[in-house]
BAVEX-916877 format. One record per residue (C-alpha): residue in three letters; x, y, z. Coordinates in pm, whole numbers, plus 50000, padded with zeros to 5 digits. Example, Ala and Ser with C-alpha at 12.3 -4.5 7.8 and 13.67 -1.06 7.14 Angstrom:
# BAVEX-916877
ALA512304955050780;SER513674989450714;
END
This chain:
# BAVEX-916877
MET682012627283627;ARG683322652883380;LYS685832628383232;LEU683232600883211;ILE680732622683028;ALA683352636582797;ALA684552601682712;ALA681022590082641;LEU680412619482410;ILE683752615382234;THR682892578982170;LEU679612588982010;ILE681102617481810;SER684022596881687;PHE681782568681569;SER679552592881379;THR682442611681222;LEU684112580381090;ALA680852568080942;ALA680112601780784;GLN683512607480630;ASP683882572680486;LYS681792579880176;LYS678912600980049;LEU676012595480283;PRO673002577080141;ILE669612593580168;GLU668662567880433;ALA671122584480673;PHE668712614080687;ALA665362599280584;GLY665472567780792;LEU663542567081117;LYS665662572981425;ASP667902543481511;PHE666812546381874;SER664012566282035;GLN661802568082344;ILE664512555082579;LYS663212551382936;LEU664032535483269;SER661692514083476;PRO660832530483810;ASN663192507284002;GLY665992511583747;GLU666362474583673;ASN665212476883312;LEU665922499783018;SER663252502382750;PHE663612517282402;VAL662262517082049;ARG664762502781801;ASN664632508081428;HIS665342474881255;LYS665342479780879;GLY662342502880899;THR660392482481152;LEU660142497781497;VAL660602473281782;LEU659782480982144;MET662472463682350;VAL663392459382715;LYS666912452982843;ASN667632440183193;LEU670512461683315;LYS671742434883556;THR671752404483329;GLY672012421682991;ASP669082400982859;THR667042419182595;LYS663582410082475;ALA661382423682196;ILE657842432182303;LEU656062445081993;ASN656822453881632;ALA655262482081432;ASP655772488181062;ASN654372523681097;ARG652202515780799;THR649342494880934;VAL650052500981302;PHE651932530281454;PHE653692535081788;ASP652462567481942;TRP653762564482297;TYR654562540582577;SER655112544182952;TRP656112523583252;ALA653032520283474;ASN655062502983747;ASP658202481883774;ASN656722453583567;VAL654012467683340;ILE654482487783022;LEU651512505382864;LEU651582513682495;GLY649352535682279;ALA649042524081918;ARG647462542881628;PHE645562529081330;ILE643952543881021;LYS640282534480977;TYR637572541680722;GLN634052554180765;PHE631052554080538;GLY631632576780240;GLY635342569080221;ALA636572593680485;LYS639622581680681;TYR640172587981048;THR642622579081324;SER641822553881596;THR643942543981897;LEU644182513782127;LEU645842508082464;TYR648032477282512;SER649652462682823;TYR652752441182868;ASN653732424983198;LEU657362414183230;THR656532388583501;ASN654272365983296;LYS654412349082958;ASP651072360682825;GLY652622385682583;ILE651132419082496;LYS647402423382557;LEU644682447482454;ALA644182465182785;PHE641142487782744;ARG638402471782541;ALA634672470382493;VAL632592442882650;PRO629922433082393;SER627682417282656;ARG627332452082812;ASP626372467082475;GLU629622486382466;ARG631242500582152;GLN634992502882105;PRO636052539382144;GLN637782557381859;PHE640412569382108;ALA641102543082372;ASP644582552582496;ARG643902584782689;ILE645182579883042;VAL643662603583298;SER645832593483596;PHE648522569383710;LEU646912565084048;PRO649362573784329;GLY649782546284585;GLN648002521384356;GLU650682509784115;ASP648442483283963;LYS645602506883872;ILE645152536583639;LEU642312558983522;VAL641492558883149;GLN638752576882958;GLY636672560982683;ASP633312565782511;PHE632062529982533;THR628372539282550;VAL627802574382411;PRO629882584282106;ASN632232613982169;ASN631232615882537;PRO633802595382730;ALA633412582883084;VAL636352576183316;TYR637212540683417;GLU639542525483673;LEU641582498683496;ASP643172470183693;LEU646512462883525;ASN646592427183656;THR643132415883544;LEU642552442683276;ARG639042447183409;LYS637562481883414;SER635002498583638;LYS633382532383580;VAL634322559683829;GLN632962589883642;ARG629972587883412;GLN629922604983075;ARG628412639783050;ASN626972658282753;ASN629612675382537;VAL632492665382767;THR635452654382553;ASP638262652382812;TRP638742646983183;PHE641502658583419;ALA642482643283753;ASP644542658884031;ARG647772643384164;GLN645732623484417;GLY643852606284134;ASN640532624184180;VAL638662634683864;ARG638322672183909;ILE637912689983574;ALA635762683183267;LYS636442698882926;LYS633372705082709;MET633162714182342;ASP629962727482189;GLU630672736181827;THR633162765181870;GLN632632770782243;PHE634952755182502;THR634092752282870;TYR636142738283159;GLU634112728083462;LEU635452721883812;LEU633862696484046;ASN632532712584361;ALA633422687384629;GLU630782700684870;THR627762701584638;GLY628792676484372;ASP627992702584107;TRP630232710983813;ASP630962748383824;THR632282767883526;LEU636012774583556;PHE636762787883206;ASP634482795282914;TYR635692808682581;GLU635192809082204;VAL637792791081992;PHE640572814081866;SER639622840482125;GLU641952858782363;GLN640322840282653;SER641692806682534;ILE643592786682795;SER645442753482813;ILE645552731583123;LEU649092719583193;GLY648502699683511;PHE647772700183882;ASP650192708484160;LYS650622682384433;ASN648412706384627;PRO645032697284470;ASN643822733284487;LEU646552746284259;LEU646442742583881;TYR649002752683618;ILE647652768183299;SER648872786482992;ALA646962818482910;LEU647562852282749;HIS649522879082931;ASN650192911682747;GLY649272894882420;ARG651502864382462;ASP651002830082620;ALA652422828082970;LEU652612802783252;PHE650262807983547;ARG649492790483874;LEU645762791983945;ASN644272789384294;LEU641102769184245;THR639602782284569;THR640112819584519;LYS640432818184136;GLU643482840884162;ARG646182836683896;GLU649862839383984;LEU652142847383692;ILE655032822683693;TYR656772829983364;SER656272852383063;ASN658382865782778;ASP657932900282626;LYS658692887582274;TYR657642851282254;ASP654842828682372;PHE655452803982652;ASP655722771282458;GLY656642745782722;SER655062724882993;ILE655442715483357;PHE657002682783473;TYR657052663083796;SER659632647984028;SER659382610084027;LYS660712610784385;THR658362635784550;GLY655442638684308;GLU655802676584323;VAL655992698984018;ALA659742698583948;GLY659872727983708;PHE658902738783359;THR660302739083008;ASP660382767182753;SER662472770382440;HIS663452806482516;ILE665092801982856;GLU668652790482921;ASP668972752982862;GLY665232752682784;VAL664352742683140;ASN663852757983484;TYR664192733483774;TRP662322738984100;ASP663222704684235;ALA666512708884424;ASP667692673484351;LEU667122675583975;ASP668562710583965;LYS671722697684135;LEU671962669583881;HIS671462692783587;ARG674062717583712;SER676632690283762;LEU676042677783410;ARG676272712583267;VAL679732718983409;SER680892684183309;LEU680122686182939;PRO683102692182710;LYS681422720782523;ASP679182749682621;ASP676782745982329;TYR675272712282424;ASP671642710882529;ILE670912685982806;ASP667482670182845;ILE666832646583136;LEU664322623882964;SER663692597683229;THR664642589983589;THR664112561683830;LYS661722567484119;ASP664612576984348;GLN666202598584072;GLN669532580484108;LYS669552567283752;TYR668602588283453;ILE668492590383075;LEU670032620582901;TYR669432633582553;VAL672402655282457;SER672252676282142;SER673702707581992;ALA673002730981704;LYS675082708481481;SER674042673981598;SER670962652381578;GLY671262640781937;SER672702612782150;TYR671332592282440;LEU673302585282758;LEU672632565283075;GLY673662580283407;ASP674072564483750;ARG674592588684039;THR675442561084288;LYS678402550884070;ASN679162586183951;GLN679042572283599;VAL677632581483258;SER677712557882960;ALA676762561982597;ILE673692543782469;ALA673112554282108;ASP672812582181852;ALA669442591281706;TYR670982594581357;PRO674422578181387;GLN675822590081054;ILE675022626981101;ASP677372650081288;GLU678952684481246;THR681022672780949;VAL677852669080741;TYR675372691680919;GLY676112727581012;GLY672962734881211;LYS670442763081179;GLU670942800281223;ARG668092821581352;ILE667502850981119;SER664932878381074;TYR663792900380787;LYS661182926680717;ALA658042917680526;ARG656752942180267;ASP654432958480522;GLY657232962580778;LEU656352932680997;THR659372913981132;ILE659502877481030;GLU661862853481204;GLY663072820881060;TYR665912795881044;LEU668562793680776;THR670482761580711;LEU673602763280492;PRO675912735780368;VAL678922727480582;GLY681862747880456;TYR679762776280319;LYS681792807780261;LYS680312842480274;GLY679732855079923;ASP678902821079778;LYS675532821579603;LEU673572789479635;PRO670552772679486;THR667882778679747;ILE664802762179890;ILE662142780980086;PHE660582754880316;PRO657522767680512;HIS656272746680801;GLY652922729180832;GLY650082739181058;PRO649952767580985;MET649382775381354;ALA652762760081442;ARG656372771081404;ASP659882759481325;TYR662682757881581;ALA666472755181571;ASN666482717881640;PHE667542691781387;ASP665082680981118;TYR665722656380841;TRP664272677780559;THR666632707180594;ALA669622685780694;LEU669322665180374;LEU668872695280145;ALA671772714580299;TYR673982683780275;HIS673312683679902;GLY674342719779859;TYR671162739979912;ALA670492770080127;VAL667232762980312;LEU665092789880472;GLN662282780880712;PRO660282812880773;ASN657992815881072;PHE655572835780860;ARG652662855381010;GLY650082830981139;SER652782809681302;SER652572801981671;GLY655062815081923;TYR654982852281845;GLY651862863882023;TYR648112863481974;GLU647842890081700;PHE650602873681496;LEU648952839481528;MET645462851481438;GLN646612862781096;SER646332826480987;ILE642552827081047;GLN641032829680699;GLY644452841680586;PHE645442813680351;GLY646972827280031;LEU647112863280156;ALA649832881980350;MET651182850180507;GLN651882838380153;ASP653702870780065;ASP656002865880366;LEU657542836280182;GLN658462856579876;ASP659852883780103;GLY662072857480264;ALA663382846779925;ASN664092882879833;TRP665932887880161;LEU668222858780080;ILE668952874479742;GLU669762907679909;GLN672102889780151;GLY674002875079858;ILE673142839379960;ALA670512828879705;GLN670962827479332;PRO667942847379206;GLU667282824078916;LYS667622792379127;ILE664972793879400;CYS662292767479455;ILE659812761579733;GLY658692729979909;GLY656782719380215;ALA654472694780385;SER650802698780485;TYR650182736380502;GLY653742740080372;GLY652682720180067;TYR649712743280015;ALA651992773680046;ALA654422758879793;LEU651632754579538;MET650242789379597;ALA653752803979566;VAL653992794679199;VAL650492808579150;LYS651172842479310;HIS654912846379262;PRO656142825978964;GLU658762852678895;THR660522842079219;PHE659932804779245;LYS661122781878966;CYS659382750479094;ALA657222737979380;ALA657152704979570;SER654252695479796;PHE653892666580036;ALA650322661680165;GLY649402697180073;VAL645892711680064;SER644842721879714;ASP641092728579749;LEU639952749280048;GLU636282747079951;HIS636442709179950;LEU638292709080284;VAL635522729180451;PHE632812708280284;LYS634312675180402;ALA634622687880760;ARG630882681380801;TYR631742644980880;PHE633692654481194;THR632912669181535;ASN635182699481475;LYS633322710581162;GLU632342744481304;ILE635932751481408;VAL637072743881054;ARG634432767280915;LYS635582794781148;GLN639262789381062;PHE638822789280684;GLY635592808680638;THR632472799380443;ASP632682823580152;ASP632922799579859;ASP634292826479628;MET637132834479870;LEU637872797679927;GLU638042791679554;ALA640192822579498;ASN642772810079746;SER642882773879633;PRO645822762779416;VAL643632739179214;THR641732769179077;TYR644832780678892;ALA645942748978717;LYS645612765978379;GLN647902795078463;ILE650592776078657;ASN653732775378441;ARG656242760478684;PRO657132723778740;ILE655152707579021;LEU655892677079238;LEU653022661979438;VAL653492634079695;HIS650652621279913;GLY649832591380132;SER646732572180031;ASP645642568580397;ASP646232604480502;SER643542611680763;VAL644522648380809;VAL644672661080451;PRO642872635180235;VAL644692622579927;TYR641882638079720;HIS643732671279729;SER646802658979543;ARG644812636479312;GLU642592665479210;MET645562688879167;GLU647352663678949;ASP644242657778736;GLU643712694878676;LEU647362701178592;ASP647532670778368;ASP644402681978181;GLU646252714478106;ASN649382695477993;LYS651452710978271;ASP654762697578404;VAL653532677278702;THR654842646278876;TYR652582627479116;ILE653652600379360;GLU651082582879578;LEU652312563479880;ASP650242531979933;ASP648912531180292;GLY650882562980363;ASP649852586180647;HIS650242623880699;TYR653522621580889;LEU655772599580673;SER655772575080962;HIS656732545380745;GLN660452545480669;ALA660152534480306;HIS657662562580243;ARG659952588180404;VAL662932576880199;LYS660922576879877;THR659502611579945;LEU662782627980037;GLN664482611979738;ALA661712625379514;PHE662072660479658;LEU665842659779619;ASP665712646679262;PHE663082672479172;PHE665072701679311;ASP668292688979153;LYS666592686478816;HIS665252721878820;LEU667962740279011;LYS671202722278928;ASN670812706978582;
END
C-alpha cells in the first residue's frame, strides 16, 4: 500500500509542479473555485459523486466505478442558485440542499433553501423533494433542507423539519424518497426552531429561542412532556452545543465550557451526569463527533489541536488511518477520511500539508489500492505556496495574540517585505493554518501576510471570545496595529509599506484601522465590510435574531456612531478600496454604498466595485476573480509603485 499511495501522491505533485513552473500563474489559479470538491462514495461503493468546476459553473456529477459512465445531475452558477451540500440517502438517491437569495418588503435580502432529490434508477431528473401543498394552506418554508434524521433501517425515508404552517416554528415530517410525499410526525411548538432525533430516528430534543434565551427540551417518553434539559442566555457561560446522539439513545454528546474553554462531554440523559471526554488547557474544543457507516456507533471526534486532527474510537477506521499514516511518503501530510462505503472497504481521502491546497484519493481495501482522483487547486503546490507559520505576539496590554504568517516562497531572513494585515471575519471566528486563497495569492505576489486571531476570536476560551461583545473598534482593533508593529520589530515588514484588508468583519476592521491608526496603515481594502453599526442594529428589527444583535453590538447610539467607519469619512486620509455584492444577505450592500458616498463627498481617494448579484461569500467564480484582482491591484499600487 505504501508504494501505491506514494505513487498516487507523486503523480499529483508532479502534475501541479509542472503546471506551476511553466509560467507565472494567473489569478484564476488562486481565485477560481476548487476544481473538484465534495467527493463522496455511494453506500454500496458502485458510484462516485463529486462537484466539478467547469469554467465557473459547478456541476454535480456521478461516475459509475464499474462502467466508467459519468452523468451530470445539476448545474449551479453560484450566482442565482448555490450548492450548499449534498448527501447519499441510499444507494440510488442523492439529496441536495440549494441556497437562494430572496427579497422581502422594504428591500431586505435574506437566504432561502430548498431540498432536491435525484434517483439514479429513473429518468425523471432532479425533483423538488420537500415542498408546500397549497391545497393544505401550506407556505413554503424559508429553510427547507434541514434533515433531522436518515432513518435507520428505512433507506427510502428521512425526517425533515419545515415551517409549512406557522412561520419560524417548524414541524418534523417523514419524507418518502420514492413518492416525495410527506407526513407530519412531530407538530410545531411555540418558539421551537430546531429538532434533534436520536440514532433510532426518534425526535427527542427541541431547541427553543425566545429573544436572547435558549432552551433545550427533552421528550419524556413516559409522560409525553417536554422537560427542560438546558436553559441559558446567549453569550453566557452556560451556553452549550449539541453534537449528536450516541447509538445508545440515552447518551448525548455536547460541547460546553470546562475551566473556561469549550470541551467535549458525554451526557447521560437519565442521570444528567456529564462525562468529560476531551479538553485542552489552552484552546477550545473546535471539532465534532462522527459515526461509523458500518456499525452506526460514534466512531470518534475531530479537533484541530490533536495529532492528525482526529481521534478514532472505531477500531476498523483507526486501523485504516494508522496504515495510511505509515504509508505516506512524508510525515507532514494531514489525512482526512472524507467518505466510506457502508462496509468501510472503499474510502475517499483528502490529503493536504502546510504547503499544499489538498488532493483527493480513492482507496479500496479489498484490492489494497489507492488511486489519485484530483487536486483541489491543481496549479498550486509548494513551489508557489510556502504555507502558514503559527506566531504569537504581545498586545499593548500584555495579552498574547496568536496568528498565522504567510511569506513568499524563497523568503530569506532579513528581507523586509511589503505587508498586509488580514483580519478574519466573524468576528467570533478564527483563522487556522489551512490553505486559503486570499493569503496564498498575496504571498505569491511578494507580500508578507499576517492573520491575527485578535481578542474576540473564537478558540481561545470564553473570556477571550467575549471581548468581541460590544468591542468593535476598541482593544480588538488595537491588536491589529500591535501585530503590524511586531512584524516591524521582527525585521519582516517595511514600516512604510503596510496596508490592511479583510472581508466582512475583517473589512470593518480594515476601515477602522485607517481611522484609528493611519500612521501604521497606508491603505485599506474592504470586501463586504460593515461601515455603520447604528444602521446594522436598526435593520436587525426585520429578523428573528434582532435582540441577539442588540446584545452583541449594544444600543447606545453614541457608541455605535463613534465606532462606525462611516462617521470618519472627513478625517480619513488613506486610499480606500470597497467591494460588495449587491445581493449580500449578511452585510447589506448599503454599508459600502454609504461609505463610498461619504468618502466621495469629501473628495477622498476611494474606489468602489459592486458585484451584480454577488453574495457575502464570493461564491460566484467571476466575482471572486474580480475581487481578488482588485485587492491585488490596489495593494500593488500603494505598496509597490
